[in-house]
Structure formats: structure tokens, C-alpha cells
N, C-alpha and C positions, 0 to 999 in steps of 0.2 A: 355542741349546742342542739337540743332537740328541735326538730321542726314542728310548729305548731299544726294541729291536726285541723283541716277544713273537711266538716262532715256534710256531704252532700247526698245522703242516702236516706232521707227521712221516710220516704215510701216504703222502705224495708222496716224501720222502727225508728221512733222520734223519742228524744229524751222525755222523761217523766217530768210533769209540771209540778211546782210545789205543793199545790193544793191536794194533788193526788197522792203525792208522798206524805204529807202530813195525815191525810185521812187513812191511809193503809197502815202507816206505823202506829197511829193511835190505836187502831184495833188489833196491830200484832202484840200489843201490850196487855190484851185482854184474853180471857179464857171461856170457850163456850161453844157448843154445838148448836147451831140454830134449830136443829129438829129437837133439841131436848126441851122437857116442860119446865125445868127449874129456872131460878132467876137468871143465872148466867146465860142459859141458852135463850131465855126470853130477850135478853139484851142483844145477843148475837142476832136473833131474829128480827128485832127492830131494827138493826143496822141493814140488814138484807133488805127489808121491805121498804125502808125509807130510801135506799138506793135505787130500788125498782121504780119507786115514784118519782124520784129524781130524773132516772133517765127517760120514763114516759112523758114527764112535762116536757123535757128537752127536745124529745123527737115526735112530740104530738101522736101518742098512742095511749091506751088504757093500761095502766100498771100490770094487769093479769096478762097482758099480751108479750110482757118481757119476760124471756126464757133465758136465764143465764147459763153459759156455756163455758168451755176452757179456752175459747177463741174463735176467730172467724172460720178456721177449717172446720171445727166441729159444726158450728152453726151451719155452715154451707151442707155439710153431710146430713145433718138432721133434717134440713128443709127438703133437700133433693130425695134422699132414701125414705124419709118418713112420710113425705106427701105422696111420693110415687106408690110406696106399698099401701098407703090408705086409700087412695084414690082407685087403685087397681083392685083392691078388695071390694069397693064398692061396685065396680064395673069393669070385669076382666078385659073389656075392649081397650081400656085405657093404659097403653103401653107405650105411646110416643112421648118422649120428653125433647123439648126445643131449647136450644141455646146458642148463643153465638159462638163462633170460631175462636174469638179472642178473651175467652173467660179465664180465669185464673186457673191453675191446677186444682185448686181446692173445690172447684166445680167440675173441671173437666175429668179429673180422675174418678171420682165417686159416678160420674155418669157412665164411663167407660167400664167401670165395675159392674154398675146397673146392667148394662148391655152384654157383658160377659156371663155373668152370674144369676140374673133375674130376667133375662130375655127382654129387656127394654129396648125399644127402637130409638137410638139416640140421633138425632138431626142437628147438626153443627150448622147454623146459618151463616151465610156469608156477609162480610163487611166491606166497606168501600176504601178506597187508598187511605183515607184518614182514619181508619179503624172503627168507623161507625156503622151500626147494624143497618143492612138494607131492608128496611121496614116492609117493602112489597115482598121480599122472600118469605118474611114472617107470615104475611097475611095469606099469602099462596098456599105456604105449608099447613096453616091452621084450617083454611077454608076447604082444602083437599079431602079432609076427613075430621072435624072437629071433635067428634065423639070419641076418637082413638088418642087424644091428647091428654096425658096426665097432669103436665105442668109445663110451664115456660120459665126459664132463667135467664136474664138478662142482668149483667152488671150496672151498677150506677155510673161507675168510672173506671177506665182501664188502669191497672197497676203499672203498665210499662210505659205506654205512650201518653197516658192522662186523658184520652178523649172521653167526652160524657156521652152516655148513650141516651136514645130517645126514650125514656122509661115511659113517659105520659103515653106516647103512640103504642108502645108495647101493650100496656094496660087496657088501652081502648079497643085493641083488637081481642085481646083475650077475653075480657069481660063480656063482650058480645055474645061469646060461646060458653059462657061460665067455666072458663079455664084459670086456675090460680096462677099467679106471678110471683116469683122469687127473684130479689135482686141481691147481690153481694155488694152492699155499700160500704165495705171497709176501707176503701180510700176516700170515700165521698164525705162521710160524716166530719163535721168540723171544718170542711175545706170548701164545701158549697151548700147551699141551703137544702136541708134534708128534711121532709114532714112525711110521716108514715101515712098520716089520714090523708093528706093532700095527694100524695103519690097514688094512692088507689091500690098498692101492691097487697099481696096477701102474706108475705114474709120478707123479710130484711135482716141481712146478717151485718153484724160490725164486731170490732175487737177492740182491745183497750190500748194497744201498745202503737197503734197508728196515730193515735190523737191526744198523747201525753199521759196515758194512764199505764198501768203494769202490764207485763207480760202474762200469758196463761189465764186471761179471762175476757169474756166476750158475752154476745147474746144474739139469739134468735128473736127478733120481734114477729110475732105470728097471731094473725087474726084468731080470736076465740073460736070462730065458727069453722077454721080450717082444720080438716082432719089430719092429723101427724101421727104416725106410728113411732113408737120408741126405739131408739138404737141401743139404749144401755138400760138395764133393768136393774133394780134392786133398791127400792125405797120409793121412787116416784115423786122426789121432791118438787119437781117442776111441772105441774100439770099431768103427771104420770107420763110425760114425753121424754123427760130426762132426769135420771136419777144420780146421785152422789152428794156427799157431804158438801154444804155450802162453804166456799171460801169466803168468809166475811171481809177479811182485810182486804182481798183483791177486789172484791165487788165494791166495798167503800172506795177504794182508790179508783176503781174504773168509773163509778157514778160522779165523783169530783171532776174527773177529767172530761168526761162527756158533758157535763153541765158547763165547764169553762169552754171549752171547744165551741159549743154552739153559741154561748153567749157572745163570744169574741169573734165568731166566724166572719162577719162583714169586715170587721178591721183587719182581721188576719189575711183574708183574700186580698185586700186592697194592698197591703204591705208586701206580703209574699209574691202577688202578682206583679208588683213593680220590679221586684228584685229578679223574679224570672224573666221578665222581659229585658231588663239589663244584661242577665246572664245569656240570652239567646243572642242578643246583638252583640255582645262581647265575643261569643264563640264564633259567630258567623264572620265578624270582622277579622279574627286571628286566623280562622281556618276557613277560608272562602268557599272550599269544596265540601264543606260539612252540609249534611241534609237534615232539616228539622222533621221529625215525625210527630204524627197525630193531628188532630184537627187544630187550624190556626187560631181558632177563639173558642169553640166548645171544649175547654180541656181544664184540667185542674190547675189551681193558681200556682201550685208548687212544682209541676212537673216541666221538664225539659228535656226532650230525647233526641238525640242525633245518630246519625250514621256517618262515619268517616271514612269514605272510600280508600282503599289501598291500605287499611290498618284491620288488625285482628283486635276485636274489641277487649279480649283478655289481657293482651300484652299491652294496650293503651291503659286499661285499668291499672295494671300493676305499675306502670312508669308514672302515672299520676299518684298512686299511692306511695310511691318512692318520694314523691315531692310533697307529700302530706296532704293530698286531696283525695278524699275517699268518696266513690260513686259505686255504680252497678252496671252490670252489663244486662240487666232486666230484672226479671222477678228474683228476689233474694231466696225464695223457696225453691228455685231450680238451681241456685248457684252451685257451681261444681259439675253440672251435667253438661257434657260437650256436644250440645245441640244448638242448632241456630234457633232465634225466638220464633214461636209458634204464632206469636202475635204479628210480627213483621212479615212472616210467610203468608198469613191470612190477608194482609193488607197489599200483597201483590209484590213484595220486595223479593229479590232471588236471594238465595242462600248466602252468596258473598256479602252483600248488602246487610242481611240479617246478622251476621257474625262480626260486623264492624261497628256495632252500635253501643252506646252507652247511655244510661238514665241519670241525670242530675235531678235530685228532688230535694226540694227547700222545706222548712219547717218552722216552728216558732222561735227556734234558737238562731236561725240564719241571719247573716248580716251582709251589709255592703263589702266588708273586707272580705268574706267568703268568696263572693263574686270575683274581686279584683284578683284574689289569689289563684282562682281557676282560670280565669283569662290569662293571667300572665304565664301559667304553666301549660296551657292547652296546646298552644303553638307548637313549641319545641318537642313536647311529648308526642303529638301527631308525626312530625317529622321524624323522629326516632323509630316510631311504630311503622312508619311507611318504609323506611330504609330497611328495617328488620325484615318486612316482608317481602322485599325485593332480592334478598339474598338466597 
């Protein structure tokens, strides 16, 4: 008899919601390039522009500020490289880029590339033991030489430990010196309230598959006044800063998912947050030595991240997987890379503790039965993993 799967890796990707599937499949039956002038092209274009308006209304921005991309990684790259190039072209002194040490690799890797290839001066700012930016470190770095800062990038919510970042304080510091702020909000949209206008940021990244939409589509919301140099050339479909044929079916599914996620955010956060609290209590009861990582209250409703002393995270993950419980050792984008979590190391954990960690992330399909299955499995699996580690 096959063991039913308990899926606790929604932060990696979450199932598509029916509204997104319906919107996407409807467009898959149609033909038309949204850049063409004939009737089929105009119909496809209408889908793209209506989707743009839907996302803009949901996230409180102007439709023209929504730039469609192939996902969060491209959106992050476009923001970081595009803004850095444009700002440096305006003033060659602007070579510094400031970001937290716990950013997703979709931010860290482009920054390292800019440092190696473009002579950018990348400063990774420290976080506290909960993974939250030390705001004074940002203030000190900016005020040391504000004219040399090209941009600041601080994620809205951490993808591994779930900690929410003080975006409002970041914006307050940067705006005082005319420095643009980018935020990777991939994990935040639909999980916590997100308003582009109210946040005061200049650029915001999001993606479809984290909130019930399709894979391979996302957006960078960028203020019209923000200078952004193009990464990809060849048509200039999106404000001349992003070229490529519109994927109308994916965009339609993406918009439907964003609209629903934002509409149901309050209810979602309450329901999933209660399940998360039950999960945390159950795990700590079954494994009293487990350590909950991340901020105790300022965290995503669906995130529960633990270290299990004496265990190898990979071994524990596979033991749980054998019992039908699917989770992650951290960022799925770094899965298979034999390195301890840079997030936990930045939070002050030692390498052994960083390697002993698992992330359980809940989503719109999560149930009380999922939590009960994990709690029943975690104790025996930890015991086996600890025993294996002692050999």
C-alpha cells in the first residue's frame, strides 16, 4: 500500500489554484502573439494587459509599473543589475550595493557577479540571531558615503527561516539620501499584506509558483521613474527593459493566482498560522532538543524552521521522505549543494547546527492531518538520524 504524501515544502513551490489553472488552460486553447496587430494578436494582448491591471490592483501599483518576467530570479537580476548599471551610468561614483547577508541566492549571486565583473562594491549587512537586519548597520553604511550607494536590496521575508524584514525602516533610511530600494517579496505576496505604494520601495520581485500560479512566470514591479537598464534585448516588449514574446497563458494564470492570494490573504494567514503553531508545538513536544529558528512572531504564517542537534539534515529529510513526509533542508534552489545554510551561519549558528536543520512550510492545501503525520514521524526519524550520526 502506498503511503500518502504529506507535502510540507510549499515555500519551494505550492500547487496551482483552480482559478489559475482555468485561466491558463483557457488561453492555451487560443492562438496569438500579443505583439501582433491582427485580431488574434489583439486578443492575446488584451489578456496580457488585463492581467497587468489585475496584478497592479492587487498589489497597489500602477499597471505600467508591472514588468513581466520568467520568474523571481529574473526579476531579481533585472532589478539588481539593471538599476546598478543605470545608476552608475548617471554617476560613476555609485558603485556600492547594500544587501542583507541572508538574501536568497537569486539576489546574492547577481551581486557577487556584479562585484567580480562590474567592479561593484557589495556590502552584505549583518542580521541578528533571529535573521532580522540590524538596521543601524544599514544606517551606518549609508551615512558613511551616501553618494556612492547605487541601491539597497532587502528581502521582504526570508525564504528559509521565515523572518520578516524591517522594510519600512530600510526605506526611511534610503529615501533620505535618494537611494532606490529593491525588495525580493517572492515569499511574502499572499502570505502577509503587501502594498507596493505603501511600502515606498522602488522595485519589488514576485513569482507565480509560490502563490498558486504557474511556474516560469513572475514580475518586477518597478516605479516608472526608476532607471533600469535592460538585461535582454530584442523587441523591448516591457518598457524597453525586458524583451521577449509574452507568454499570455502563463501571465493569465499568474494574474488569477495573485488576485486570489491577495484577496484571501487574511483568512489564509489565520488558518495556516494556526496550523504552523500546532506544528511547532508538536515538533517541540516530540523532540524537546529541537531549536526553532527565525523570529518568534515576525515571521511568515506558513514557515517553521528547526535545527535538530545530533542529526544531519539531509539524512533526516530522507528518513521523513521514506515515511511520506516531504520537506526541505532550506532553499530548494540550493538543494543538492553540500554546504551549510548561509542564512543560519549569518544568524550566528555554527556549521554543525546549520547542517542539522529542516524547513517545514505550509500552504493553501495544508491540513491538520498533515501536521499530525509529521508529529507522529518526527520523533522516530530524529532518533534514527542521531543514531546514524554516532556511528
